[in-house]
C-alpha positions in Angstrom: -165.1 -104.7 -102.2 -163.7 -107.8 -103.9 -162.3 -107.1 -107.4 -161.4 -110.7 -108.4 -162.1 -114.1 -107.1 -159.7 -115.4 -104.6 -156.9 -117.7 -105.6 -157.3 -121.2 -104.2 -156.1 -121.3 -100.6 -153.5 -123.8 -99.4 -154.7 -126.3 -96.9 -154.0 -125.1 -93.4 -154.8 -126.8 -90.0 -158.1 -125.6 -88.7 -156.7 -123.4 -85.9 -154.3 -121.7 -88.3 -157.0 -121.1 -90.9 -159.3 -119.7 -88.2 -156.6 -117.3 -87.1 -155.9 -116.3 -90.7 -159.6 -115.5 -91.2 -159.8 -113.5 -87.9 -156.8 -111.5 -88.9 -158.2 -110.7 -92.3 -161.6 -109.9 -90.9 -160.0 -107.6 -88.4 -158.3 -105.7 -91.2 -161.5 -105.6 -93.3 -163.8 -104.5 -90.6 -161.4 -101.8 -89.4 -161.7 -100.2 -92.8 -165.4 -99.6 -92.5 -167.1 -101.3 -89.6 -169.6 -104.1 -89.5 -172.3 -102.7 -91.7 -170.0 -101.6 -94.6 -168.1 -104.9 -94.9 -169.5 -108.1 -96.3 -168.4 -111.7 -96.0 -167.2 -111.5 -99.6 -164.9 -108.7 -98.6 -163.5 -110.8 -95.7 -163.0 -113.8 -97.9 -161.2 -111.8 -100.5 -159.0 -110.2 -97.7 -158.2 -113.7 -96.5 -157.6 -115.1 -99.9 -160.2 -117.8 -99.4 -163.6 -118.7 -100.7 -166.8 -117.9 -98.9 -167.4 -121.7 -98.5 -164.1 -121.9 -96.4 -165.2 -118.9 -94.4 -168.5 -120.7 -93.5 -166.6 -123.8 -92.4 -165.3 -121.7 -89.5 -168.0 -119.1 -88.8 -171.8 -119.5 -89.0 -172.6 -116.0 -90.0 -171.2 -112.5 -90.4 -172.4 -111.7 -86.8 -170.6 -114.8 -85.4 -167.4 -113.8 -87.2 -167.6 -110.2 -85.9 -168.2 -111.4 -82.3 -165.1 -113.6 -82.7 -163.1 -110.6 -84.1 -164.1 -108.4 -81.2 -163.3 -111.2 -78.7 -159.9 -111.6 -80.2 -159.2 -107.9 -80.2 -160.3 -107.6 -76.5 -158.2 -110.6 -75.5 -155.2 -109.0 -77.2 -155.6 -105.7 -75.4 -156.3 -107.5 -72.1 -153.0 -109.4 -72.5 -151.2 -106.0 -72.5 -152.9 -104.3 -69.6 -154.0 -105.0 -66.0 -157.8 -104.9 -66.4 -158.4 -104.6 -62.6 -156.3 -101.5 -61.8 -154.8 -98.6 -63.6 -151.4 -97.3 -62.8 -148.3 -95.8 -64.4 -147.9 -98.9 -66.7 -151.5 -98.6 -68.1 -150.9 -95.9 -70.8 -147.7 -97.5 -72.2 -149.4 -100.9 -72.2 -152.4 -99.5 -74.1 -150.1 -97.9 -76.6 -148.2 -101.2 -77.0 -151.5 -103.0 -77.5 -152.6 -100.4 -80.1 -149.2 -100.7 -81.9 -149.3 -104.5 -81.9 -152.9 -104.6 -83.3 -154.0 -101.2 -84.6 -157.0 -102.6 -86.5 -158.3 -104.5 -83.5 -157.8 -101.5 -81.3 -159.8 -99.3 -83.7 -162.6 -101.9 -83.9 -163.0 -101.9 -80.1 -162.6 -98.2 -79.5 -164.2 -96.8 -82.7 -166.7 -99.2 -84.3 -168.0 -101.5 -81.6 -169.5 -98.6 -79.6 -171.2 -97.2 -82.7 -172.8 -100.5 -83.9 -176.1 -101.2 -82.1 -175.8 -105.0 -82.4 -172.4 -105.0 -80.6 -172.8 -102.0 -78.3 -173.2 -104.2 -75.3 -169.6 -105.3 -75.5 -168.4 -101.7 -75.7 -170.6 -100.7 -72.9 -169.3 -103.4 -70.6 -165.7 -102.5 -71.4 -166.5 -98.8 -70.9 -168.2 -99.4 -67.6 -165.3 -101.4 -66.3 -162.8 -98.7 -67.4 -165.0 -96.0 -65.7 -165.1 -98.0 -62.5 -161.4 -98.5 -62.4 -160.7 -94.9 -63.2 -163.2 -93.8 -60.5 -161.3 -95.9 -57.9 -158.0 -94.4 -59.0 -159.1 -90.8 -59.2 -160.6 -90.7 -55.7 -156.9 -90.6 -54.6 -156.4 -87.3 -56.4 -159.7 -85.5 -56.5 -161.8 -84.7 -53.4 -165.1 -83.7 -54.9 -167.2 -86.8 -55.7 -169.0 -85.1 -58.5 -165.7 -84.2 -60.2 -164.4 -87.6 -59.6 -167.4 -89.0 -61.6 -166.8 -86.5 -64.3 -163.1 -87.3 -64.7 -163.7 -91.0 -64.4 -166.1 -90.9 -67.4 -163.9 -88.6 -69.4 -160.4 -90.1 -68.8 -161.0 -93.6 -70.4 -163.0 -92.1 -73.3 -160.2 -89.5 -74.0 -157.5 -92.1 -73.7 -159.1 -94.4 -76.2 -159.9 -91.6 -78.7 -156.4 -90.2 -78.3 -154.8 -93.5 -79.1 -157.1 -94.1 -82.1 -156.4 -90.6 -83.4 -152.6 -91.3 -83.0 -153.1 -94.5 -85.0 -155.0 -92.7 -87.7 -152.3 -90.0 -87.9 -149.7 -92.8 -88.7 -148.4 -93.2 -85.2 -146.2 -90.1 -85.2 -143.2 -89.9 -82.9 -144.0 -93.0 -80.8 -141.3 -92.1 -78.3 -143.2 -89.1 -77.1 -146.8 -90.2 -77.7 -147.2 -91.5 -74.2 -145.9 -88.3 -72.6 -148.2 -86.2 -74.8 -151.3 -88.2 -74.0 -150.3 -88.3 -70.3 -149.9 -84.5 -70.2 -153.5 -84.1 -71.3 -154.7 -86.7 -68.8 -152.8 -84.8 -66.1 -154.5 -81.6 -67.1 -157.9 -83.3 -66.9 -157.1 -84.4 -63.3 -155.9 -80.9 -62.4 -159.1 -79.4 -63.9 -161.2 -81.8 -61.9 -159.3 -80.9 -58.8 -160.2 -77.3 -59.4 -156.7 -76.2 -60.1 -156.4 -72.9 -62.0 -154.8 -73.3 -65.4 -151.4 -71.7 -65.9 
């Protein structure tokens, strides 16, 4: 919620100004999601007027779509979106560390906001499909493969968001801790008896 009018913004080239607005909008929307944040909040976060904001984006919805696209592109730049392997979890953690607010928007808010749910659903469907393909190598029962394929991406996203919310404790062991729970999930789907 803006407390004071923004100071006049220095003139930036259009692409730089757009990036500045997207970065500010990402921070603002990550604090409360689409419904709770207004364009005045974004303008204040960017240190610009609402008029300048409208020179770059037609509406709040247009801005939010652009923010989600930017966050998705940044995550995709870190991970192989066609196959999961040993490098996937460290790449997701690197993406989350590089852009915590964007990561939270995609994994926390987009799925809960009806207007933008389609993006989260497409991302989730792709993640489930890739996980299913990978998990058939380790789990024989097709029903348990489906169960694990739905749960693994959801757990991974939530685990990383929770890690971000906790202040990114002990980054050197975060990957191993999350991987241990994923390994336990696979073992449970395989029907292994817990120790």
